[in-house]
Wavefront OBJ file of the C-alpha trace (Angstrom):
o trace
v 22.908 -7.352 -1.332
v 22.888 -10.728 -3.234
v 25.960 -12.256 -0.498
v 23.480 -11.410 1.740
v 20.416 -13.491 0.550
v 23.142 -16.756 0.089
v 24.171 -16.061 3.801
v 20.572 -15.862 5.335
v 20.007 -18.975 2.846
v 23.119 -20.864 4.801
v 22.264 -19.988 8.387
v 18.236 -21.570 7.073
v 19.851 -24.068 5.608
v 21.814 -24.900 8.747
v 18.766 -24.909 11.166
v 17.183 -27.330 8.350
v 19.903 -29.876 8.836
v 19.360 -29.396 13.112
v 16.911 -32.554 14.540
v 13.533 -31.205 14.235
v 11.402 -32.452 16.756
v 8.699 -35.558 16.341
v 6.460 -33.077 17.716
v 4.296 -30.551 15.816
v 2.059 -28.109 17.185
v -1.860 -29.127 16.813
v -3.284 -26.379 14.619
v -6.845 -25.188 13.552
v -6.016 -25.724 9.695
v -7.207 -28.310 7.575
v -6.573 -27.071 4.370
v -3.700 -25.081 2.706
v -4.058 -22.927 -0.311
v -1.077 -21.505 -2.449
v -1.735 -19.095 -5.003
v 1.232 -18.041 -6.886
v 1.093 -15.123 -9.504
v 3.950 -15.290 -11.788
v 7.002 -12.364 -12.077
v 5.080 -9.752 -9.520
v 6.980 -7.721 -8.083
v 7.022 -6.419 -4.631
v 6.960 -2.548 -5.944
v 3.483 -2.588 -6.924
v 2.273 -5.048 -3.906
v 3.583 -2.570 -1.442
v 3.266 0.893 -3.483
v 0.485 0.181 -6.149
v 1.492 1.580 -9.795
v 4.995 3.126 -10.397
v 4.536 6.849 -12.087
v 7.091 6.553 -14.049
v 5.983 3.532 -15.795
v 2.602 5.367 -16.919
v 4.255 6.109 -19.807
v 3.152 5.166 -23.622
v 7.191 3.993 -24.602
v 6.041 1.216 -21.006
v 3.079 0.116 -23.232
v 0.571 2.248 -21.620
v -2.168 3.505 -24.441
v -3.834 6.107 -22.464
v -1.395 7.427 -19.887
v -3.905 9.865 -18.120
v -7.062 7.004 -18.361
v -4.362 4.520 -16.764
v -3.408 7.337 -14.154
v -6.818 8.137 -13.365
v -7.445 4.648 -12.447
v -4.438 3.535 -10.786
v -2.236 6.510 -9.506
v -2.997 8.339 -6.346
v -0.359 10.532 -4.323
v -0.258 8.231 -1.273
v 1.127 4.857 -1.806
v -1.573 3.442 0.672
v -4.197 4.178 -1.338
v -2.666 3.109 -4.506
v -1.817 -0.217 -3.558
v -5.866 -0.556 -2.385
v -6.743 0.768 -5.600
v -4.668 -1.912 -7.576
v -4.997 -4.925 -4.733
v -7.755 -4.136 -2.564
v -8.362 -8.104 -0.992
v -4.745 -8.010 0.007
v -4.661 -4.735 1.841
v -8.044 -5.282 2.807
v -8.835 -8.741 4.151
v -4.867 -9.970 4.190
v -3.828 -6.885 5.920
v -6.192 -7.046 8.404
v -5.952 -10.798 9.085
v -2.966 -11.784 8.289
v 0.968 -11.121 7.904
v 2.098 -9.628 4.424
v 6.303 -9.986 3.862
v 8.202 -7.926 1.586
v 7.793 -4.342 1.883
v 11.533 -3.511 1.861
v 10.795 0.053 2.445
v 9.929 -1.378 6.504
v 12.821 -3.379 6.576
v 11.074 -6.675 5.946
v 12.913 -9.047 2.964
v 11.549 -11.575 1.606
v 13.722 -13.346 -1.229
v 14.256 -16.428 -3.722
v 18.058 -18.285 -2.877
v 18.072 -20.249 -5.607
v 20.286 -17.324 -7.821
v 18.629 -17.842 -10.757
v 15.688 -15.485 -10.597
v 13.441 -17.101 -13.016
v 10.240 -19.796 -12.899
v 11.157 -23.204 -12.417
v 14.051 -22.813 -10.148
v 11.486 -20.573 -8.040
v 8.604 -22.887 -8.038
v 10.623 -25.769 -7.460
v 12.698 -24.155 -4.243
v 8.868 -23.163 -2.890
v 7.485 -26.771 -3.450
v 10.413 -28.635 -2.133
v 11.729 -26.580 0.271
v 15.423 -26.127 -0.637
v 17.637 -25.211 -3.772
v 18.624 -28.030 -6.449
v 21.435 -26.748 -8.351
v 20.667 -28.924 -11.234
v 17.291 -27.551 -11.750
v 18.717 -24.859 -14.127
v 16.229 -24.054 -16.847
v 12.349 -23.563 -17.702
v 12.639 -26.905 -19.572
v 9.988 -29.513 -19.368
v 12.314 -31.669 -17.687
v 10.650 -34.061 -14.882
v 11.614 -32.783 -11.378
v 13.903 -35.691 -9.932
v 12.680 -34.643 -6.359
v 9.884 -34.843 -4.305
v 7.444 -31.604 -3.317
v 5.690 -31.342 -0.606
v 2.563 -31.586 -2.306
v 3.560 -34.986 -3.215
v 4.697 -35.645 0.257
v 1.308 -34.648 1.444
v -0.451 -36.722 -1.393
v 1.008 -39.622 0.304
v -0.005 -39.177 4.051
v -3.196 -40.142 5.771
v -5.675 -38.139 5.372
v -4.435 -36.421 1.832
v -4.803 -39.057 -0.491
v -7.239 -38.079 -3.344
v -7.230 -34.378 -1.691
v -4.319 -32.790 -3.334
v -4.496 -30.990 -6.641
v -2.733 -28.491 -8.453
v -4.418 -26.417 -11.418
v -1.708 -23.905 -12.863
v -1.685 -22.368 -16.873
v 1.779 -22.702 -17.389
v 2.231 -25.855 -19.386
v 5.822 -26.545 -17.353
v 4.135 -27.462 -14.388
v 3.684 -30.957 -14.646
v 7.359 -31.478 -15.067
v 8.027 -29.088 -11.526
v 5.578 -31.667 -9.986
v 6.659 -34.491 -11.904
v 2.863 -35.698 -12.728
v 4.305 -38.954 -14.063
v 5.334 -40.479 -10.529
v 3.758 -37.125 -7.791
v 0.133 -39.404 -7.760
v -2.164 -36.447 -7.253
v -4.073 -34.213 -9.696
v -1.547 -32.076 -11.768
v -3.897 -30.131 -14.719
v -1.670 -27.590 -16.732
v -1.296 -25.449 -20.085
v -4.332 -26.185 -22.547
v -5.018 -29.813 -21.521
v -8.698 -30.012 -20.424
v -9.720 -30.372 -16.754
v -11.514 -34.025 -16.154
v -10.581 -35.803 -13.645
v -12.628 -35.696 -10.039
v -16.524 -34.392 -10.063
v -16.804 -32.111 -13.119
v -19.459 -29.926 -14.136
v -21.231 -28.781 -17.553
v -19.109 -25.250 -16.519
v -15.953 -26.893 -16.674
v -16.381 -28.872 -19.815
v -17.463 -25.277 -20.897
v -14.104 -24.015 -19.465
v -12.339 -26.702 -20.955
v -13.653 -25.769 -24.314
v -12.724 -21.941 -23.927
v -9.712 -23.024 -22.872
v -9.028 -25.029 -25.925
v -10.358 -22.735 -28.467
v -9.818 -19.093 -27.168
v -6.606 -18.033 -28.980
v -3.816 -16.746 -26.386
v -0.647 -14.652 -27.431
v 1.385 -17.297 -24.931
v 1.873 -20.907 -26.814
v 2.290 -22.209 -23.081
v -0.600 -20.972 -21.197
v -4.272 -20.002 -21.344
v -5.790 -17.076 -20.313
v -5.487 -16.181 -16.333
v -9.498 -15.754 -16.418
v -10.135 -19.461 -17.947
v -7.582 -20.666 -15.368
v -8.884 -19.604 -12.325
v -12.663 -20.218 -13.342
v -11.666 -23.510 -13.733
v -9.935 -23.702 -10.436
v -12.921 -21.954 -8.941
v -15.340 -24.361 -9.994
v -13.249 -28.001 -9.520
v -12.089 -26.626 -5.795
v -16.602 -26.143 -5.008
v -17.291 -29.194 -6.571
v -14.429 -31.659 -5.128
v -13.344 -29.787 -1.868
v -9.750 -30.533 -2.255
v -7.447 -30.025 1.144
v -4.341 -28.772 -0.681
v -4.212 -27.067 -3.371
v -1.831 -24.970 -5.620
v -3.373 -22.475 -8.554
v -0.758 -20.844 -10.914
v -1.314 -17.462 -12.514
v 0.953 -16.452 -15.369
v -0.120 -13.024 -16.823
v 1.726 -10.815 -14.406
v 4.951 -12.157 -16.073
v 4.004 -12.587 -19.784
v 2.426 -8.656 -19.803
v 5.977 -7.506 -17.935
v 7.933 -9.211 -20.586
v 6.150 -7.441 -23.412
v 6.171 -4.411 -21.582
v 2.863 -3.652 -21.278
v 2.752 -2.236 -17.779
v -1.068 -1.402 -17.964
v -2.070 -4.623 -18.788
v 0.577 -5.897 -16.002
v -1.415 -3.860 -13.151
v -4.524 -5.222 -14.608
v -3.092 -8.882 -14.643
v -2.390 -7.954 -10.899
v -6.128 -6.660 -9.915
v -7.543 -9.535 -11.443
v -5.306 -11.980 -9.390
v -6.106 -10.018 -6.457
v -9.979 -10.479 -6.865
v -9.436 -14.146 -8.037
v -7.630 -14.832 -4.362
v -10.753 -12.988 -3.067
v -13.100 -15.121 -4.945
v -11.227 -18.242 -3.545
v -11.660 -16.912 -0.558
v -15.557 -16.199 -0.212
v -15.627 -19.516 -1.477
v -13.781 -21.223 1.823
v -15.337 -18.972 3.857
v -18.882 -19.900 2.476
v -18.176 -23.544 2.357
v -18.607 -25.349 5.667
v -15.460 -27.817 5.110
v -12.927 -24.799 4.472
v -14.585 -21.928 6.664
v -12.425 -20.808 9.159
v -10.303 -24.015 8.769
v -8.156 -22.945 5.876
v -4.578 -21.194 5.225
v -4.142 -19.369 2.281
v -0.822 -18.117 0.961
v -0.437 -15.567 -1.725
v 2.972 -15.123 -3.479
v 5.203 -14.898 -6.693
v 7.776 -17.019 -7.910
v 10.218 -14.493 -8.183
v 10.730 -10.684 -8.309
v 11.653 -8.190 -11.055
v 14.080 -5.533 -12.067
v 13.787 -1.943 -10.906
v 12.628 1.459 -13.156
v 13.273 0.356 -16.869
v 14.145 -3.100 -16.028
v 10.912 -3.765 -14.818
v 10.138 -6.077 -17.826
v 12.808 -8.671 -17.079
v 14.146 -10.684 -14.514
v 16.723 -13.582 -14.488
v 20.107 -13.900 -13.150
v 21.685 -10.994 -14.738
v 18.917 -8.604 -13.471
v 19.599 -6.708 -10.344
v 17.140 -7.290 -7.008
v 15.085 -9.699 -8.890
v 15.870 -11.899 -6.269
v 13.265 -9.702 -4.230
v 9.756 -11.015 -3.802
v 6.589 -11.290 -1.209
v 4.729 -13.369 0.597
v 1.214 -13.184 2.244
v -0.481 -15.944 4.661
v -4.002 -15.708 6.399
v -5.410 -18.414 8.320
v -6.845 -19.564 11.513
v -3.548 -20.235 12.909
v -1.951 -16.929 11.596
v -1.817 -13.908 13.896
v -2.790 -10.715 12.875
v 0.484 -8.708 12.476
v -0.761 -7.444 9.146
v 2.353 -5.538 7.040
v 5.590 -7.060 8.661
v 8.522 -4.440 9.272
v 12.108 -5.140 10.452
v 13.343 -8.207 11.951
v 14.663 -11.389 9.876
v 14.574 -11.941 6.827
v 12.397 -14.652 5.039
v 13.143 -17.029 1.477
v 11.377 -18.560 -1.019
v 12.254 -22.049 0.286
v 10.229 -21.954 3.747
v 6.935 -22.008 1.749
v 6.833 -25.205 1.513
v 7.336 -26.756 5.312
v 4.960 -23.620 5.864
v 2.426 -25.589 4.070
v 3.185 -28.867 5.854
v 3.351 -27.440 9.342
v -0.177 -25.366 8.596
v -1.278 -29.239 8.178
v 0.056 -30.642 11.581
v 2.481 -32.144 9.182
v 6.381 -32.239 9.620
v 7.883 -32.061 5.855
v 11.189 -31.436 7.834
v 11.346 -34.576 9.266
v 10.619 -36.172 5.706
v 13.121 -33.783 3.809
v 16.500 -32.721 5.653
v 17.245 -30.264 3.750
v 14.160 -28.425 3.569
v 14.224 -24.897 5.090
v 12.152 -24.162 8.331
v 9.050 -22.802 8.509
v 7.947 -18.973 7.544
v 7.374 -17.706 11.315
v 3.225 -16.973 10.586
v 2.269 -19.479 13.498
v 1.635 -18.722 17.074
v 2.618 -14.898 18.567
v 5.455 -13.622 16.271
v 8.565 -11.853 19.111
v 8.683 -8.343 17.957
v 6.675 -7.669 15.617
v 4.361 -4.905 15.728
v 1.166 -4.913 13.338
v 0.497 -2.063 10.540
v -2.420 -1.657 8.680
l 1 2 3 4 5 6 7 8 9 10 11 12 13 14 15 16 17 18 19 20 21 22 23 24 25 26 27 28 29 30 31 32 33 34 35 36 37 38 39 40 41 42 43 44 45 46 47 48 49 50 51 52 53 54 55 56 57 58 59 60 61 62 63 64 65 66 67 68 69 70 71 72 73 74 75 76 77 78 79 80 81 82 83 84 85 86 87 88 89 90 91 92 93 94 95 96 97 98 99 100 101 102 103 104 105 106 107 108 109 110 111 112 113 114 115 116 117 118 119 120 121 122 123 124 125 126 127 128 129 130 131 132 133 134 135 136 137 138 139 140 141 142 143 144 145 146 147 148 149 150 151 152 153 154 155 156 157 158 159 160 161 162 163 164 165 166 167 168 169 170 171 172 173 174 175 176 177 178 179 180 181 182 183 184 185 186 187 188 189 190 191 192 193 194 195 196 197 198 199 200 201 202 203 204 205 206 207 208 209 210 211 212 213 214 215 216 217 218 219 220 221 222 223 224 225 226 227 228 229 230 231 232 233 234 235 236 237 238 239 240 241 242 243 244 245 246 247 248 249 250 251 252 253 254 255 256 257 258 259 260 261 262 263 264 265 266 267 268 269 270 271 272 273 274 275 276 277 278 279 280 281 282 283 284 285 286 287 288 289 290 291 292 293 294 295 296 297 298 299 300 301 302 303 304 305 306 307 308 309 310 311 312 313 314 315 316 317 318 319 320 321 322 323 324 325 326 327 328 329 330 331 332 333 334 335 336 337 338 339 340 341 342 343 344 345 346 347 348 349 350 351 352 353 354 355 356 357 358 359 360 361 362 363 364 365 366 367 368 369 370 371 372 373
């Protein structure tokens, strides 16, 4: 299976080296939000809770209560219970890749199947083999965010607000030229408010089970408040609890973290649709940085975990036809996200970075694609 991914990545790499037209079609999109919830499996996104994991040995304190909340026999009802915004708004207005049961393949192509390499692949558009750990090593490569931050019209309008304290290294905050807020650091840049001041104190003072990140609730509230005050044009928001609860073997908390991530994205979209600078001018990309194992290996991911390269991508915006859940067709890879962000904004990232994979096929009519609800 992983050989197929490498073949796809190689094919896309050849495309990436092909001369790119200097003409990028005009788009309605003027803003892009990329939200990544760390390590959320496609299995839950497309099928909802997994029956065999709703068990005490998987960290579920009261399986009957958990089943009453998250389980229904129909997988389409289950997934709506878990992530109602994806399966309400995005499924009806956008496109979702990665349901392998319907022939839609989405994969990370870095081969390592853990976080720093995954985020780097998504942000840069290609795989750098030297990125092979989660250590806080400054990324030697530019990301699409850094590229955009120096383009006309984007100065001071690019930001990354994320929980994990490694993100300043992934974006290389010492060089990149835009706001990168990660870990427990207070957010003080740009316009702030008493609400942000309170959230900064809560981030510092609220005990977290994880030494590298605060709770998603604090991070998400901070991001929503800051975006409303500053109206940036290109934003990354990184959530982490789905991965942390999975590693801890806490399946019910993992499900709740997935539901909360969906809710935060819904609130972000509501903010966008109620703000003149964003309304009907914003593309949203919601995804994960890697997958996880299947069955009893659901807690883990990484190079040795079979099928942890499998993930999912959801896209919605004024330039994306409402094809819903994609089925069949060619597979997509994580590296395509970077050029997709740029193309949505009418920018040609691949002319700047020829190693980058081509954009996802989400703009304009998609050949041989059938809408599904």
